[in-house]
C-alpha positions as CSV (number, residue, x, y, z in Angstrom):
1,M,16.4,21.3,-30.3
2,N,13.8,23.2,-28.6
3,I,10.3,23.9,-29.1
4,E,8.4,27.3,-28.1
5,L,5.4,26.3,-25.9
6,K,2.1,28.0,-25.8
7,Y,2.4,28.9,-22.0
8,G,3.6,27.1,-18.8
9,C,1.2,25.7,-16.4
10,N,-0.8,28.8,-16.6
11,P,-1.2,31.6,-19.5
12,H,0.6,34.1,-17.6
13,Q,3.8,32.0,-17.3
14,V,5.5,32.8,-20.3
15,P,7.8,32.2,-22.0
16,A,7.8,28.3,-22.0
17,S,9.6,25.7,-23.9
18,L,10.4,22.2,-24.5
19,E,13.9,20.9,-25.0
20,L,14.0,17.6,-27.1
21,P,16.4,14.8,-27.0
22,E,17.7,14.0,-30.5
23,Q,17.2,10.5,-30.6
24,A,13.6,10.6,-29.1
25,G,11.9,11.2,-32.6
26,F,9.4,13.3,-30.9
27,K,7.2,15.2,-33.3
28,V,4.4,17.7,-32.9
29,L,2.3,16.7,-35.9
30,N,-0.6,19.4,-35.2
31,G,-1.5,22.0,-32.6
32,T,0.5,24.3,-30.3
33,P,1.3,22.5,-27.0
34,S,1.5,23.9,-23.5
35,Y,3.7,22.8,-20.7
36,I,0.9,20.8,-19.1
37,N,0.2,19.1,-22.4
38,I,3.7,17.7,-22.6
39,L,3.8,16.6,-18.9
40,D,0.5,14.7,-19.4
41,A,1.8,13.2,-22.9
42,L,5.1,12.0,-21.6
43,G,3.6,10.3,-18.8
44,A,0.5,8.9,-20.6
45,W,2.8,7.5,-23.4
46,Q,5.1,5.6,-21.1
47,L,2.1,4.1,-19.1
48,A,0.5,2.8,-22.5
49,R,3.7,1.5,-23.7
50,E,4.5,-0.2,-20.7
51,L,1.0,-1.9,-20.8
52,K,1.9,-3.2,-24.0
53,A,5.2,-4.5,-23.1
54,A,4.1,-6.4,-19.9
55,T,0.8,-8.0,-21.5
56,G,1.6,-8.4,-25.1
57,K,-1.8,-6.5,-25.7
58,P,-2.4,-3.0,-27.3
59,G,-2.3,-0.7,-24.2
60,A,-3.9,3.0,-23.7
61,A,-3.9,5.7,-21.2
62,S,-6.4,8.6,-20.5
63,F,-4.4,11.3,-18.8
64,K,-5.4,14.3,-16.9
65,H,-3.2,16.4,-14.5
66,T,-0.4,14.2,-14.4
67,S,-2.2,11.1,-13.5
68,P,-4.1,8.6,-15.5
69,A,-8.0,8.8,-15.5
70,G,-8.0,5.4,-16.9
71,A,-6.0,2.7,-18.4
72,A,-6.3,-0.4,-20.1
73,V,-5.3,-3.1,-22.4
74,S,-7.6,-4.3,-25.3
75,G,-10.3,-6.9,-23.9
76,P,-13.9,-7.7,-24.1
77,L,-16.6,-5.0,-24.4
78,S,-19.9,-6.1,-23.1
79,A,-23.4,-5.0,-24.7
80,E,-23.9,-3.3,-21.1
81,Y,-20.4,-1.8,-21.1
82,C,-20.8,-0.2,-24.5
83,A,-24.4,1.1,-23.3
84,S,-22.9,2.7,-20.2
85,Q,-20.4,4.2,-22.4
86,F,-22.8,5.9,-24.9
87,L,-20.8,3.9,-27.7
88,T,-22.3,4.6,-31.4
89,V,-19.0,3.1,-33.3
90,G,-19.1,-0.3,-35.2
91,E,-16.6,-2.6,-35.1
92,L,-13.3,-1.7,-33.4
93,S,-9.6,-2.5,-33.8
94,P,-7.8,-3.8,-31.1
95,V,-6.0,-0.4,-30.3
96,A,-9.5,1.5,-30.7
97,N,-10.6,-1.0,-28.2
98,A,-7.7,-0.4,-25.7
99,Y,-8.7,3.4,-25.8
100,I,-12.1,3.1,-25.1
101,R,-11.5,0.6,-22.1
102,A,-8.9,3.1,-20.8
103,R,-11.3,6.2,-21.3
104,G,-14.4,4.3,-19.9
105,G,-12.7,3.8,-16.5
106,D,-14.0,7.3,-15.7
107,R,-15.7,9.1,-18.2
108,M,-16.1,12.5,-16.4
109,C,-12.4,12.6,-15.2
110,S,-11.3,11.6,-18.9
111,F,-13.3,14.9,-20.2
112,G,-10.6,16.7,-22.3
113,D,-8.0,14.1,-21.6
114,V,-4.5,13.4,-22.9
115,A,-5.1,10.0,-25.0
116,A,-1.8,7.7,-25.5
117,V,-1.7,4.5,-27.2
118,S,1.1,2.0,-27.7
119,D,0.3,1.2,-31.4
120,V,-0.2,3.1,-34.8
121,V,-3.3,5.1,-34.7
122,D,-5.7,3.8,-37.4
123,V,-9.1,4.9,-38.7
124,S,-11.1,3.0,-36.1
125,L,-9.4,4.9,-33.2
126,A,-9.4,8.5,-35.1
127,K,-13.4,7.7,-35.7
128,V,-13.6,7.4,-31.9
129,L,-11.5,10.4,-31.0
130,K,-13.3,12.4,-33.5
131,T,-16.7,11.8,-31.3
132,E,-14.9,12.3,-27.8
133,V,-13.9,15.7,-25.9
134,S,-10.2,14.8,-26.0
135,D,-7.3,17.4,-26.2
136,L,-4.5,15.4,-27.4
137,I,-3.3,12.0,-28.7
138,I,0.2,10.8,-28.5
139,A,1.4,7.5,-30.4
140,P,4.3,5.7,-32.4
141,G,2.3,6.4,-35.6
142,F,-0.5,7.2,-37.6
143,E,-2.1,6.0,-40.7
144,P,-2.5,8.8,-43.3
145,E,-6.3,8.6,-43.4
146,A,-6.4,8.4,-39.5
147,L,-4.1,11.6,-39.2
148,E,-6.3,13.7,-41.4
149,I,-9.6,12.6,-39.4
150,L,-7.6,14.0,-36.2
151,K,-6.3,17.1,-37.9
152,A,-9.7,18.3,-38.6
153,K,-10.8,17.8,-35.0
154,K,-11.2,21.1,-32.7
155,G,-11.4,23.4,-35.7
156,G,-8.0,22.2,-36.8
157,G,-6.3,22.7,-33.3
158,Y,-6.2,19.0,-32.1
159,L,-2.8,18.3,-30.6
160,I,-1.3,15.3,-32.1
161,F,2.3,13.8,-30.9
162,Q,4.3,11.1,-32.6
163,I,7.3,9.5,-30.6
164,D,9.7,7.0,-31.6
165,P,8.7,3.8,-29.7
166,T,12.2,2.5,-29.1
167,Y,13.4,5.6,-27.6
168,E,14.6,5.3,-23.9
169,A,15.6,8.0,-21.7
170,E,19.1,8.2,-19.8
171,G,19.4,6.6,-16.5
172,V,19.3,9.8,-14.3
173,E,16.7,12.1,-14.5
174,Y,16.9,15.9,-13.4
175,R,14.5,18.6,-12.4
176,E,14.8,22.1,-10.7
177,L,12.5,23.5,-8.2
178,F,12.5,26.9,-6.8
179,G,16.0,27.4,-8.0
180,F,17.1,23.9,-6.4
181,G,18.3,20.9,-8.7
182,L,17.4,17.4,-8.0
183,R,18.7,14.0,-9.5
184,Q,17.8,10.6,-9.2
185,Q,17.9,7.6,-11.0
186,R,14.7,7.1,-13.3
187,N,12.2,4.5,-12.1
188,T,12.9,1.8,-14.6
189,T,11.6,-1.3,-12.4
190,K,9.5,-3.6,-14.6
191,I,6.1,-4.9,-13.4
192,T,6.1,-8.5,-14.1
193,E,4.2,-11.5,-12.6
194,A,7.2,-12.1,-10.2
195,L,6.0,-9.5,-8.3
196,F,2.9,-11.4,-7.4
197,Q,4.6,-14.5,-5.9
198,N,4.5,-13.8,-2.1
199,A,0.8,-14.5,-0.9
200,V,0.5,-13.8,2.9
201,T,-3.3,-15.2,2.8
202,T,-4.5,-18.6,3.1
203,S,-6.0,-18.1,-0.3
204,K,-3.1,-18.0,-2.8
205,E,-4.1,-18.8,-6.4
206,L,-4.2,-16.1,-9.2
207,S,-6.2,-17.0,-12.5
208,P,-4.1,-15.6,-15.7
209,E,-6.8,-12.8,-16.2
210,V,-6.5,-11.6,-12.4
211,L,-2.8,-11.7,-12.7
212,E,-2.9,-9.5,-15.7
213,T,-5.5,-7.1,-14.1
214,L,-2.9,-6.9,-11.0
215,I,0.0,-6.1,-13.6
216,V,-2.2,-3.4,-15.3
217,A,-3.2,-1.7,-12.1
218,T,0.2,-1.7,-10.7
219,I,1.7,-0.2,-14.1
220,A,-1.1,2.4,-13.9
221,L,0.1,3.4,-10.2
222,K,3.8,3.6,-11.4
223,Y,2.7,6.8,-13.5
224,T,0.2,8.3,-10.8
225,Q,1.0,11.1,-8.6
226,S,1.2,9.8,-4.9
227,N,-0.3,8.6,-2.7
228,S,-2.2,6.1,-5.0
229,V,-4.8,3.2,-5.0
230,C,-6.0,1.6,-8.3
231,L,-9.0,-0.6,-8.5
232,A,-9.1,-2.7,-11.6
233,L,-10.9,-5.5,-13.2
234,E,-10.6,-7.4,-16.5
235,G,-7.4,-5.8,-17.5
236,Q,-8.7,-2.1,-17.1
237,V,-8.5,0.3,-14.4
238,I,-11.9,1.4,-12.9
239,G,-11.2,3.4,-9.9
240,M,-7.9,5.5,-9.5
241,G,-7.5,7.3,-6.3
242,A,-4.7,9.7,-6.8
243,G,-2.8,12.3,-5.1
244,Q,-4.1,12.0,-1.5
245,Q,-2.1,12.7,1.8
246,S,-3.7,9.7,3.5
247,R,-3.8,6.2,2.0
248,V,-7.5,5.5,3.1
249,H,-8.5,8.4,1.4
250,C,-6.9,7.0,-1.8
251,T,-8.9,4.0,-1.1
252,R,-12.2,5.5,-0.4
253,L,-11.7,7.7,-3.7
254,A,-10.7,4.4,-5.7
255,C,-13.4,2.3,-4.3
256,D,-16.1,5.1,-5.1
257,K,-15.4,5.6,-8.5
258,A,-15.2,1.7,-8.9
259,E,-18.7,1.7,-7.6
260,K,-19.7,4.0,-10.1
261,W,-18.1,2.3,-12.7
262,L,-20.2,-1.0,-11.9
263,L,-23.2,0.6,-11.4
264,Q,-23.1,2.4,-14.5
265,Q,-24.2,-1.0,-16.1
266,H,-27.3,-1.5,-13.7
267,P,-30.5,-2.0,-15.6
268,K,-32.0,1.4,-13.8
269,V,-28.8,3.4,-15.1
270,L,-29.2,1.7,-18.7
271,G,-32.7,2.4,-18.7
272,L,-32.5,6.3,-17.9
273,A,-34.7,8.2,-20.7
274,F,-32.5,11.1,-21.9
275,K,-34.0,14.1,-23.7
276,D,-33.0,14.0,-27.6
277,G,-30.3,16.2,-28.3
278,L,-27.8,15.5,-25.1
279,K,-24.0,15.2,-25.8
280,K,-22.0,12.3,-24.0
281,P,-20.7,14.5,-21.6
282,E,-24.1,15.9,-20.6
283,K,-25.6,12.1,-20.3
284,A,-22.6,11.2,-18.3
285,N,-23.1,14.1,-15.8
286,I,-26.7,12.7,-15.2
287,V,-25.7,9.5,-14.7
288,D,-23.3,10.7,-11.9
289,Q,-25.8,12.8,-10.5
290,Y,-28.6,9.8,-10.4
291,L,-26.1,7.7,-8.9
292,L,-25.8,10.4,-5.8
293,W,-29.6,10.6,-5.4
294,D,-29.8,10.5,-1.7
295,Q,-27.1,13.1,-1.4
296,L,-28.4,15.8,-4.1
297,S,-30.6,18.7,-2.8
298,E,-33.7,19.5,-4.4
299,P,-32.3,22.0,-7.1
300,E,-29.7,19.5,-7.9
301,R,-32.3,17.1,-8.4
302,A,-34.7,19.4,-10.4
303,Q,-31.4,20.1,-12.4
304,M,-30.7,16.3,-13.2
305,L,-34.1,15.8,-14.2
306,S,-34.3,18.2,-16.6
307,G,-32.3,16.4,-19.1
308,L,-34.6,13.5,-18.5
309,T,-38.1,12.5,-20.1
310,R,-39.5,10.9,-17.0
311,A,-38.3,10.7,-13.4
312,P,-36.3,7.6,-12.5
313,E,-36.7,5.2,-9.8
314,P,-33.4,5.5,-7.7
315,V,-31.1,2.3,-7.1
316,S,-31.6,1.4,-3.5
317,S,-28.8,0.5,-1.1
318,Q,-29.7,-3.2,-1.5
319,E,-29.8,-3.0,-5.1
320,R,-26.3,-1.3,-5.1
321,L,-25.1,-4.0,-2.7
322,E,-26.3,-6.9,-4.8
323,W,-25.1,-5.2,-8.2
324,V,-21.5,-4.8,-6.9
325,Q,-21.2,-8.3,-5.6
326,R,-22.0,-9.8,-9.1
327,F,-18.5,-8.7,-10.4
328,Q,-15.9,-11.3,-9.7
329,G,-12.0,-10.4,-10.0
330,I,-11.7,-7.1,-8.8
331,C,-8.3,-6.1,-7.7
332,L,-6.8,-3.6,-5.7
333,S,-3.2,-2.3,-6.1
334,S,-1.7,0.3,-3.7
335,D,1.4,2.1,-4.5
336,A,3.1,1.6,-1.0
337,Y,2.4,-0.5,2.0
338,I,-1.3,-0.5,3.2
339,P,-1.0,0.9,6.9
340,F,-4.1,0.1,8.6
341,R,-7.0,-2.3,8.0
342,D,-9.4,0.6,7.4
343,N,-8.4,0.2,4.0
344,I,-9.2,-3.4,3.7
345,D,-12.6,-2.8,5.3
346,R,-13.2,-0.1,2.6
347,A,-12.3,-2.4,0.2
348,N,-14.5,-5.2,1.1
349,R,-17.6,-2.9,0.7
350,S,-16.7,-2.5,-3.1
351,N,-16.3,-6.3,-3.5
352,V,-12.4,-6.3,-3.7
353,Q,-11.3,-9.9,-3.8
354,F,-7.3,-9.5,-4.6
355,V,-4.8,-7.1,-3.1
356,A,-1.4,-6.2,-3.5
357,H,0.8,-3.9,-1.4
358,A,4.3,-3.3,-0.8
359,G,4.2,-4.8,2.8
360,S,6.8,-4.3,5.7
361,S,4.2,-1.9,7.8
362,L,4.3,-2.3,11.4
363,R,0.7,-3.4,11.1
364,D,1.1,-6.1,8.4
365,E,-0.5,-8.9,10.6
366,E,-3.3,-6.5,11.3
367,V,-3.8,-5.7,7.6
368,T,-3.3,-9.4,6.5
369,V,-6.2,-10.7,9.2
370,A,-8.4,-8.1,8.1
371,A,-8.1,-9.6,4.2
372,Q,-8.1,-13.2,5.7
373,Q,-11.5,-12.3,7.3
374,Y,-13.0,-11.3,4.0
375,G,-11.7,-14.2,1.9
376,M,-9.5,-12.0,0.1
377,T,-6.0,-13.1,-1.6
378,M,-3.3,-10.8,-0.7
379,Y,0.0,-10.4,-2.1
380,H,3.3,-8.3,-0.7
381,T,5.4,-7.1,-3.6
382,G,8.1,-5.4,-1.7
383,L,8.1,-2.5,-4.2
384,R,7.0,0.8,-3.4
385,L,6.0,3.4,-6.4
386,F,5.7,6.6,-5.2
387,L,5.7,9.5,-8.0
388,H,6.1,13.1,-7.1
């Protein structure tokens, strides 16, 4: 069975279509998808489903441009976190909780996302999605009232996909590029606690919470365009550095995002006085600019201040450092070995305490020594997770 798509990667790339395996149980319940919508939806769905399988908790992903902006399992939502996410919803179901944590990993990158959840979409989640700028949801099912709420989103054009949660693709996958055909075995490796047994530092102990967080971070990498490095905390991705040619650039990007995530909960940020009428994305942009205060030009500062009722006091470098050091259990996972200690040096500045990477680099000893110097716990997984 084929489904005609709106267009390919770009509007001028027509015609485009989707060929469905009969056993997938895939249905377009609303809207007209494009080629990229399908790519993101299938990547996000696999990630959310695997999080649930690995942890037993509802899993969610927020996908953009074939990589997760965020991913999480259901877990705690502090008052500070809720305030940083401009949440106005009431009591949340576990699946809604998981999606809020996934989307909140990077509010700016999740703008116009593909949402995926491992469980049936209920009214609680539908009400959350109704208030967010999102393009698509894929899930194993929908409560009737939730489906009606979502069908009304975006003037009736919100994309809604349903897929059979038991569907498994064939073992060999195929793609064509520039007329060349490639085949490979699908990456069906399971990310389990068994991967995190080979501690190479003096510190070796992992709490159940940290182990779960390492599993979440590593599963997220499995569905992220390489090279990639992921920072996570309490079962939630807080910084994803995806698709960089140099691993240290992945690390810098992931750490920068994670620090912004942590600082969004700083009292000075939570105290920003927004003008009435601003929407969530506008507030998120102001927060992003505020946290880059020292790097802004005068016109940029003026633009930022135009959305506030009073000028804020910047967060000083010392305040930033002290705030980031408050958070315990920050994990870093890499989709391949860490080749140089500069990655560890940068991770330390973001208070990373646990590191997992494939190992087997020529400079493994140098990298391990760096982790040891900073009091980190490091594990060699022996597993590379490249995705192209």
